[in-house]
C-alpha positions in Angstrom: 7.0 -3.2 -16.7 3.7 -3.7 -18.5 2.2 -5.1 -15.4 3.3 -2.1 -13.3 1.8 0.2 -15.9 -1.5 -1.7 -15.9 -1.7 -1.6 -12.1 -0.9 2.2 -12.0 -3.5 2.8 -14.7 -6.2 1.0 -12.7 -5.6 2.8 -9.4 -8.4 5.0 -8.1 -8.5 6.7 -4.7 -11.8 7.4 -3.0 -12.3 10.8 -1.4 -14.4 11.7 1.7 -15.2 15.1 0.2 -16.4 15.3 -3.4 -15.8 12.9 -6.2 -13.2 10.2 -6.0 -9.7 11.1 -7.3 -8.4 8.9 -10.1 -4.8 8.9 -8.9 -2.8 9.0 -5.7 -0.2 11.7 -5.2 2.6 9.4 -4.4 3.6 5.7 -4.9 6.1 4.0 -2.5 8.2 1.1 -3.3 11.4 -0.6 -2.2 14.7 -0.8 -4.1 13.3 -3.7 -6.1 11.2 -1.2 -8.0 14.1 1.2 -8.5 14.3 1.7 -12.3 13.9 4.7 -14.5 11.0 3.0 -16.3 9.0 2.7 -13.1 9.7 6.4 -12.3 8.7 7.5 -15.8 5.4 5.5 -15.8 4.6 7.0 -12.4 5.3 10.5 -13.5 3.3 10.1 -16.7 0.3 9.4 -14.5 1.1 12.5 -12.3 2.3 10.3 -9.4 5.4 11.2 -7.5 7.6 8.0 -7.0 9.0 7.5 -3.5 11.5 4.8 -4.3 15.1 4.8 -3.0 17.8 4.4 -5.6 20.1 1.4 -5.7 23.7 1.9 -4.9 24.7 1.1 -8.5 22.4 3.7 -10.0 23.4 7.2 -10.9 22.6 10.0 -8.4 19.1 11.3 -8.2 18.2 14.7 -9.8 15.4 15.2 -7.3 15.7 14.7 -3.6 14.4 11.5 -2.1 11.5 11.8 0.5 12.9 9.6 3.3 10.1 10.4 5.7 7.4 9.3 3.3 9.4 6.1 2.5 9.6 5.2 6.2 5.8 5.5 6.5 5.4 2.5 4.2 6.7 0.3 7.0 3.3 0.8 8.7 1.5 -0.8 5.8 4.0 -3.6 5.5 3.5 -4.5 9.2 -0.3 -4.5 8.8 -0.1 -6.8 5.8 2.2 -9.1 7.7 -0.3 -9.2 10.6 -3.1 -10.1 8.3 -1.0 -12.9 6.6 -0.5 -14.5 10.0 -4.2 -15.5 9.7 -4.1 -18.8 7.9 -7.4 -18.4 6.2 -6.3 -15.2 4.5 -2.7 -16.4 3.7 -3.9 -19.5 1.9 -7.0 -17.8 0.5 -9.6 -20.4 1.3 -12.3 -18.2 -0.2 -12.6 -18.6 -3.9 -14.8 -15.6 -4.6 -13.1 -12.2 -4.3 -16.1 -10.8 -2.5 -15.8 -13.4 0.3 -12.1 -12.9 0.4 -12.5 -9.2 0.9 -15.0 -9.9 3.7 -12.5 -12.1 5.4 -9.9 -9.3 5.1 -12.3 -6.8 6.7 -13.0 -9.3 9.5 -9.2 -9.7 10.0 -8.9 -5.9 10.3 -11.7 -5.8 12.9 -10.1 -8.6 14.8 -6.7 -6.8 14.9 -8.3 -3.5 15.9 -10.4 -5.1 18.7 -7.3 -6.9 20.0 -5.3 -3.7 20.1 -8.0 -1.5 21.7 -9.5 -4.2 24.0 -8.2 -2.5 27.1 -9.8 0.8 26.2 -13.2 -0.7 25.4 -13.4 -2.3 28.9 -13.1 1.0 30.6 -15.5 3.0 28.4 -18.5 0.7 29.0 
């Protein structure tokens, strides 16, 4: 759990208005992250955990936000699409700056592929 705590402590969220926030409001995870320790670490950083409980855990005191949990599927599909690109999946780039640039190019490529039909009509 020390790795989870280190990751949560290092998270910062940029804001369009004003200074950047240090913490997100919520953190989503699948049942693999379902433990009371993960929930306590999240709450200690003022982050609401959106993690479903396993069937062998005791019932939740607080209601589970199912709608927010289903939204994480969007992120998982985007990551899966990016990992289809071999250069990113195998991380050919050694420098993190170059790797980040390749991820940005991958997002642009995915966006252009999706909105290609709209771009033809607008020109």
